[in-house]
N, CA and C atoms as an extended XYZ file, in Angstrom:
351
Properties=species:S:1:pos:R:3:atomname:S:1:resname:S:1:resid:I:1 pbc="F F F"
N        70.675       99.165      105.846 N   UNK     1
C        71.480       99.376      104.744 CA  UNK     1
C        71.582      100.745      104.384 C   UNK     1
N        73.013      101.083      104.171 N   UNK     2
C        73.460      102.545      103.846 CA  UNK     2
C        73.479      102.738      102.436 C   UNK     2
N        72.480      103.569      101.895 N   UNK     3
C        72.438      103.850      100.388 CA  UNK     3
C        73.127      104.935      100.017 C   UNK     3
N        73.839      105.740      100.919 N   UNK     4
C        74.633      106.863      100.883 CA  UNK     4
C        75.990      106.627      101.127 C   UNK     4
N        76.845      107.469      100.646 N   UNK     5
C        78.209      107.449      101.151 CA  UNK     5
C        79.127      106.546      100.061 C   UNK     5
N        80.412      106.459      100.542 N   UNK     6
C        81.391      105.669       99.715 CA  UNK     6
C        80.978      104.289       99.861 C   UNK     6
N        81.375      103.464       98.687 N   UNK     7
C        81.049      102.090       98.651 CA  UNK     7
C        82.533      101.469       98.345 C   UNK     7
N        82.756      100.301       98.473 N   UNK     8
C        84.171       99.674       98.179 CA  UNK     8
C        84.132       99.366       96.631 C   UNK     8
N        84.407      100.142       95.762 N   UNK     9
C        84.323      100.021       94.363 CA  UNK     9
C        85.672       99.631       93.814 C   UNK     9
N        86.838      100.039       94.448 N   UNK    10
C        88.071       99.846       93.902 CA  UNK    10
C        89.009       99.232       95.165 C   UNK    10
N        90.152       98.632       94.671 N   UNK    11
C        91.062       98.134       95.548 CA  UNK    11
C        92.200       99.262       95.863 C   UNK    11
N        92.482      100.155       95.026 N   UNK    12
C        93.529      101.004       95.129 CA  UNK    12
C        93.211      102.242       94.265 C   UNK    12
N        93.673      103.348       94.447 N   UNK    13
C        93.566      104.563       93.836 CA  UNK    13
C        94.793      105.310       93.558 C   UNK    13
N        95.004      105.913       92.462 N   UNK    14
C        96.241      106.677       92.224 CA  UNK    14
C        95.771      108.030       91.528 C   UNK    14
N        96.433      109.047       92.143 N   UNK    15
C        96.308      110.564       91.731 CA  UNK    15
C        97.673      110.723       91.008 C   UNK    15
N        97.351      110.860       89.604 N   UNK    16
C        98.530      110.910       88.751 CA  UNK    16
C        98.348      111.836       87.607 C   UNK    16
N        99.109      113.113       87.622 N   UNK    17
C        99.967      113.526       88.458 CA  UNK    17
C        99.265      114.310       89.583 C   UNK    17
N        99.971      114.302       90.786 N   UNK    18
C        99.295      115.096       91.944 CA  UNK    18
C       100.062      116.198       92.063 C   UNK    18
N        99.155      117.355       91.829 N   UNK    19
C        99.748      118.766       91.927 CA  UNK    19
C        99.857      119.036       93.370 C   UNK    19
N       100.914      120.085       93.444 N   UNK    20
C       101.152      120.635       94.990 CA  UNK    20
C        99.810      120.987       95.434 C   UNK    20
N        98.848      121.739       94.743 N   UNK    21
C        97.585      122.042       95.147 CA  UNK    21
C        96.785      120.865       95.772 C   UNK    21
N        96.722      119.905       94.989 N   UNK    22
C        95.961      118.679       95.415 CA  UNK    22
C        96.597      117.944       96.647 C   UNK    22
N        97.932      117.923       96.821 N   UNK    23
C        98.616      117.378       97.938 CA  UNK    23
C        98.450      118.317       99.090 C   UNK    23
N        98.415      119.508       98.892 N   UNK    24
C        98.041      120.557      100.086 CA  UNK    24
C        96.713      120.455      100.624 C   UNK    24
N        95.808      120.126       99.736 N   UNK    25
C        94.333      120.004      100.123 CA  UNK    25
C        94.139      118.737      100.759 C   UNK    25
N        94.806      117.726      100.349 N   UNK    26
C        94.696      116.351      101.041 CA  UNK    26
C        95.301      116.440      102.490 C   UNK    26
N        96.491      117.198      102.527 N   UNK    27
C        97.177      117.286      103.774 CA  UNK    27
C        96.249      118.089      104.869 C   UNK    27
N        95.383      119.040      104.372 N   UNK    28
C        94.667      119.918      105.309 CA  UNK    28
C        93.238      119.468      105.320 C   UNK    28
N        92.872      118.397      104.636 N   UNK    29
C        91.588      117.976      104.751 CA  UNK    29
C        90.550      118.968      104.019 C   UNK    29
N        91.032      119.584      102.961 N   UNK    30
C        90.222      120.462      102.170 CA  UNK    30
C        89.624      119.619      100.860 C   UNK    30
N        88.418      119.305      100.979 N   UNK    31
C        87.820      118.344      100.061 CA  UNK    31
C        86.774      119.132       99.127 C   UNK    31
N        87.362      119.786       98.162 N   UNK    32
C        86.359      120.569       97.138 CA  UNK    32
C        86.698      120.400       95.607 C   UNK    32
N        87.419      119.431       95.280 N   UNK    33
C        87.615      119.037       93.935 CA  UNK    33
C        87.284      117.517       93.771 C   UNK    33
N        86.988      117.158       92.390 N   UNK    34
C        86.676      115.681       92.180 CA  UNK    34
C        87.861      114.727       92.784 C   UNK    34
N        89.045      115.168       92.494 N   UNK    35
C        90.236      114.474       92.887 CA  UNK    35
C        90.285      114.166       94.430 C   UNK    35
N        89.951      115.373       95.102 N   UNK    36
C        90.255      115.253       96.644 CA  UNK    36
C        88.953      114.627       97.042 C   UNK    36
N        87.771      114.757       96.638 N   UNK    37
C        86.551      114.032       97.017 CA  UNK    37
C        86.775      112.509       96.792 C   UNK    37
N        87.168      111.991       95.632 N   UNK    38
C        87.389      110.535       95.290 CA  UNK    38
C        88.434      110.068       96.319 C   UNK    38
N        89.561      110.760       96.573 N   UNK    39
C        90.715      110.356       97.419 CA  UNK    39
C        90.021      110.307       98.844 C   UNK    39
N        89.367      111.164       99.469 N   UNK    40
C        88.787      111.067      100.755 CA  UNK    40
C        87.734      110.006      100.943 C   UNK    40
N        86.948      109.590       99.922 N   UNK    41
C        86.046      108.506       99.863 CA  UNK    41
C        86.803      107.151       99.853 C   UNK    41
N        87.882      107.208       98.983 N   UNK    42
C        88.583      105.906       99.049 CA  UNK    42
C        89.499      105.666      100.472 C   UNK    42
N        90.040      106.715      100.921 N   UNK    43
C        90.731      106.596      102.176 CA  UNK    43
C        89.811      106.206      103.323 C   UNK    43
N        88.572      106.648      103.334 N   UNK    44
C        87.750      106.325      104.320 CA  UNK    44
C        87.336      104.964      104.345 C   UNK    44
N        87.462      104.193      103.422 N   UNK    45
C        87.298      102.826      103.173 CA  UNK    45
C        88.494      102.069      103.599 C   UNK    45
N        89.552      102.707      104.218 N   UNK    46
C        90.667      102.119      104.652 CA  UNK    46
C        91.490      101.337      103.637 C   UNK    46
N        91.618      101.957      102.359 N   UNK    47
C        92.237      101.356      101.245 CA  UNK    47
C        93.401      102.210      100.745 C   UNK    47
N        94.430      101.647      100.192 N   UNK    48
C        95.622      102.575       99.755 CA  UNK    48
C        95.393      103.628       98.682 C   UNK    48
N        95.975      104.756       98.907 N   UNK    49
C        95.981      105.778       97.960 CA  UNK    49
C        97.381      106.181       97.455 C   UNK    49
N        97.755      106.127       96.078 N   UNK    50
C        98.910      106.235       95.703 CA  UNK    50
C        98.990      107.655       95.170 C   UNK    50
N       100.105      108.437       95.569 N   UNK    51
C       100.216      109.741       95.045 CA  UNK    51
C       101.622      109.834       94.045 C   UNK    51
N       101.316      110.392       92.966 N   UNK    52
C       102.425      110.500       91.921 CA  UNK    52
C       102.711      112.093       91.898 C   UNK    52
N       103.697      112.544       92.718 N   UNK    53
C       103.799      114.140       92.742 CA  UNK    53
C       104.359      114.707       91.462 C   UNK    53
N       103.869      115.796       91.102 N   UNK    54
C       104.320      116.825       89.986 CA  UNK    54
C       104.076      118.137       90.462 C   UNK    54
N       105.012      118.808       90.997 N   UNK    55
C       104.962      120.187       91.503 CA  UNK    55
C       106.230      120.823       91.495 C   UNK    55
N       105.966      122.275       91.030 N   UNK    56
C       107.099      123.154       91.155 CA  UNK    56
C       107.494      123.641       92.474 C   UNK    56
N       106.837      123.166       93.556 N   UNK    57
C       107.216      123.629       94.757 CA  UNK    57
C       107.346      122.553       95.868 C   UNK    57
N       107.633      121.321       95.335 N   UNK    58
C       107.739      120.045       96.126 CA  UNK    58
C       108.867      120.235       97.177 C   UNK    58
N       109.968      120.700       96.863 N   UNK    59
C       110.964      120.876       97.890 CA  UNK    59
C       111.099      122.304       98.466 C   UNK    59
N       109.977      122.985       98.367 N   UNK    60
C       109.845      124.256       99.032 CA  UNK    60
C       108.820      124.392      100.030 C   UNK    60
N       107.632      125.137       99.765 N   UNK    61
C       106.624      125.193      100.975 CA  UNK    61
C       105.750      123.931      100.846 C   UNK    61
N       105.678      123.253       99.802 N   UNK    62
C       104.835      122.170       99.740 CA  UNK    62
C       105.471      120.756      100.366 C   UNK    62
N       106.802      120.855      100.757 N   UNK    63
C       107.443      119.814      101.234 CA  UNK    63
C       106.675      119.365      102.657 C   UNK    63
N       106.090      120.388      103.439 N   UNK    64
C       105.522      120.037      104.571 CA  UNK    64
C       104.338      119.131      104.336 C   UNK    64
N       103.678      119.340      103.267 N   UNK    65
C       102.477      118.825      102.940 CA  UNK    65
C       102.673      117.370      102.522 C   UNK    65
N       103.910      117.086      101.716 N   UNK    66
C       104.350      115.709      101.355 CA  UNK    66
C       104.734      114.861      102.574 C   UNK    66
N       105.284      115.591      103.493 N   UNK    67
C       105.821      115.060      104.773 CA  UNK    67
C       104.567      114.533      105.594 C   UNK    67
N       103.511      115.316      105.586 N   UNK    68
C       102.334      115.147      106.353 CA  UNK    68
C       101.594      113.780      105.752 C   UNK    68
N       101.662      113.782      104.591 N   UNK    69
C       100.870      112.671      103.709 CA  UNK    69
C       101.725      111.381      104.001 C   UNK    69
N       103.008      111.597      103.982 N   UNK    70
C       103.868      110.188      104.197 CA  UNK    70
C       103.792      109.804      105.574 C   UNK    70
N       103.374      110.412      106.487 N   UNK    71
C       103.054      109.838      107.920 CA  UNK    71
C       101.728      109.390      108.123 C   UNK    71
N       100.989      109.415      107.208 N   UNK    72
C        99.446      108.921      107.233 CA  UNK    72
C        99.262      107.585      106.770 C   UNK    72
N        98.487      106.834      107.519 N   UNK    73
C        98.072      105.508      107.033 CA  UNK    73
C        97.404      105.535      105.638 C   UNK    73
N        97.686      104.553      104.826 N   UNK    74
C        97.258      104.273      103.430 CA  UNK    74
C        97.804      105.172      102.464 C   UNK    74
N        98.579      106.225      102.624 N   UNK    75
C        99.122      107.135      101.528 CA  UNK    75
C       100.549      106.514      101.185 C   UNK    75
N       100.701      106.439       99.823 N   UNK    76
C       102.016      105.895       99.276 CA  UNK    76
C       102.301      106.771       98.216 C   UNK    76
N       103.692      106.923       98.053 N   UNK    77
C       104.176      107.748       96.939 CA  UNK    77
C       104.923      107.102       95.962 C   UNK    77
N       104.691      107.363       94.636 N   UNK    78
C       105.588      107.001       93.661 CA  UNK    78
C       106.705      107.855       93.731 C   UNK    78
N       107.954      107.046       93.733 N   UNK    79
C       109.262      107.695       93.815 CA  UNK    79
C       109.380      108.874       93.003 C   UNK    79
N       109.884      109.972       93.550 N   UNK    80
C       110.123      111.281       92.775 CA  UNK    80
C       111.635      111.745       92.887 C   UNK    80
N       111.881      112.754       91.901 N   UNK    81
C       113.211      113.445       92.013 CA  UNK    81
C       113.016      114.676       91.487 C   UNK    81
N       114.076      115.466       91.498 N   UNK    82
C       114.161      116.975       91.199 CA  UNK    82
C       113.922      116.932       89.664 C   UNK    82
N       113.068      117.832       89.275 N   UNK    83
C       112.611      117.861       87.745 CA  UNK    83
C       113.834      118.681       87.190 C   UNK    83
N       114.424      119.764       87.623 N   UNK    84
C       115.615      120.279       86.897 CA  UNK    84
C       116.323      121.091       87.866 C   UNK    84
N       117.331      120.646       88.710 N   UNK    85
C       117.923      121.234       89.794 CA  UNK    85
C       118.323      122.705       89.607 C   UNK    85
N       118.864      122.786       88.230 N   UNK    86
C       119.398      124.050       87.873 CA  UNK    86
C       118.556      125.194       87.684 C   UNK    86
N       117.543      124.986       86.941 N   UNK    87
C       116.491      125.918       86.534 CA  UNK    87
C       115.338      126.051       87.466 C   UNK    87
N       114.982      124.757       88.117 N   UNK    88
C       113.742      124.675       88.983 CA  UNK    88
C       114.298      123.900       90.296 C   UNK    88
N       114.889      124.549       91.108 N   UNK    89
C       115.554      123.705       92.157 CA  UNK    89
C       114.690      123.156       93.171 C   UNK    89
N       113.133      123.575       93.384 N   UNK    90
C       112.278      123.231       94.248 CA  UNK    90
C       111.377      122.384       93.453 C   UNK    90
N       111.386      122.021       92.190 N   UNK    91
C       110.414      121.264       91.557 CA  UNK    91
C       110.612      119.783       91.432 C   UNK    91
N       109.802      118.980       91.697 N   UNK    92
C       109.730      117.516       91.791 CA  UNK    92
C       108.762      116.977       90.716 C   UNK    92
N       109.154      115.683       90.407 N   UNK    93
C       108.299      115.015       89.423 CA  UNK    93
C       108.598      113.515       89.705 C   UNK    93
N       107.407      112.803       89.641 N   UNK    94
C       107.532      111.354       89.798 CA  UNK    94
C       108.145      110.719       88.637 C   UNK    94
N       108.638      109.478       88.981 N   UNK    95
C       109.298      108.802       88.122 CA  UNK    95
C       108.320      107.559       87.588 C   UNK    95
N       107.744      107.693       86.405 N   UNK    96
C       106.745      106.907       85.778 CA  UNK    96
C       107.238      105.345       85.807 C   UNK    96
N       108.563      105.183       85.715 N   UNK    97
C       109.049      103.680       85.738 CA  UNK    97
C       108.661      102.992       86.983 C   UNK    97
N       108.431      103.667       88.087 N   UNK    98
C       108.080      103.033       89.263 CA  UNK    98
C       106.597      103.038       89.575 C   UNK    98
N       105.779      103.355       88.610 N   UNK    99
C       104.199      103.570       88.987 CA  UNK    99
C       103.665      102.146       89.439 C   UNK    99
N       103.890      101.019       88.357 N   UNK   100
C       103.316       99.897       88.592 CA  UNK   100
C       103.718       99.161       89.948 C   UNK   100
N       105.059       99.153       90.140 N   UNK   101
C       105.767       98.697       91.229 CA  UNK   101
C       105.220       99.296       92.546 C   UNK   101
N       105.051      100.591       92.555 N   UNK   102
C       104.321      101.376       93.651 CA  UNK   102
C       103.137      100.917       94.048 C   UNK   102
N       102.270      100.720       93.010 N   UNK   103
C       100.847      100.072       93.086 CA  UNK   103
C       100.860       98.694       93.753 C   UNK   103
N       101.892       97.957       93.318 N   UNK   104
C       102.055       96.532       93.814 CA  UNK   104
C       102.373       96.618       95.317 C   UNK   104
N       103.351       97.425       95.674 N   UNK   105
C       103.777       97.479       97.087 CA  UNK   105
C       102.606       98.134       97.897 C   UNK   105
N       101.890       99.107       97.577 N   UNK   106
C       100.912       99.798       98.183 CA  UNK   106
C        99.840       98.734       98.525 C   UNK   106
N        99.464       97.838       97.591 N   UNK   107
C        98.492       96.766       97.725 CA  UNK   107
C        98.893       95.745       98.847 C   UNK   107
N       100.089       95.753       99.199 N   UNK   108
C       100.616       94.803      100.128 CA  UNK   108
C       100.859       95.747      101.446 C   UNK   108
N       100.481       97.026      101.464 N   UNK   109
C       100.586       97.907      102.556 CA  UNK   109
C       102.085       98.470      102.992 C   UNK   109
N       102.997       98.495      101.754 N   UNK   110
C       104.385       98.929      101.926 CA  UNK   110
C       104.665      100.094      100.985 C   UNK   110
N       105.467      100.984      101.437 N   UNK   111
C       106.014      102.118      100.699 CA  UNK   111
C       107.283      101.727       99.868 C   UNK   111
N       107.177      101.649       98.455 N   UNK   112
C       108.435      101.511       97.765 CA  UNK   112
C       109.665      102.429       98.201 C   UNK   112
N       110.891      101.853       98.104 N   UNK   113
C       111.932      102.710       98.606 CA  UNK   113
C       113.049      102.613       97.457 C   UNK   113
N       113.753      103.702       97.300 N   UNK   114
C       113.774      104.870       97.968 CA  UNK   114
C       112.618      105.661       97.436 C   UNK   114
N       112.153      106.582       98.232 N   UNK   115
C       111.009      107.590       97.687 CA  UNK   115
C       111.686      108.618       96.966 C   UNK   115
N       112.791      109.281       97.397 N   UNK   116
C       113.512      110.375       96.771 CA  UNK   116
C       114.655      109.825       95.976 C   UNK   116
N       114.518      110.003       94.717 N   UNK   117
C       115.484      109.459       93.775 CA  UNK   117
C       116.607      110.428       93.483 C   UNK   117
C-alpha cells in the first residue's frame, strides 16, 4: 500500500484564473507553487485539468505555452477572448459564462469549442 504521493481525491480540477506564469510553469514542468503542485498531482492521476487563462501576454510570448498545453492529454481550456484589443492587444481573459460548461465537457474528455471567442 502506497502511503505517499497523490490520491484520487477529486474528479476534476480548475485553475481559475490561470496566470501566464502558471501556464508557462505547467508547460515546462516547473512544479514550485501550490497551484502547479496540485495540478501535477491531479494530472498524474489521469484526470482532467481545466485552465481558465487570464494573462497580459496570452497572444504574445505565452501563446506557445498555451499551445503546448492544448496539445496535452487531460488539459482543457475555458474559452477566452482578447481583454482589450485596443490598449492591451496581447492580453486574454477567460469568459466566465463558459466555466461550468467547460467542466462538464472536460469530464467527458472533450474540449468545448470554440476556444478563442
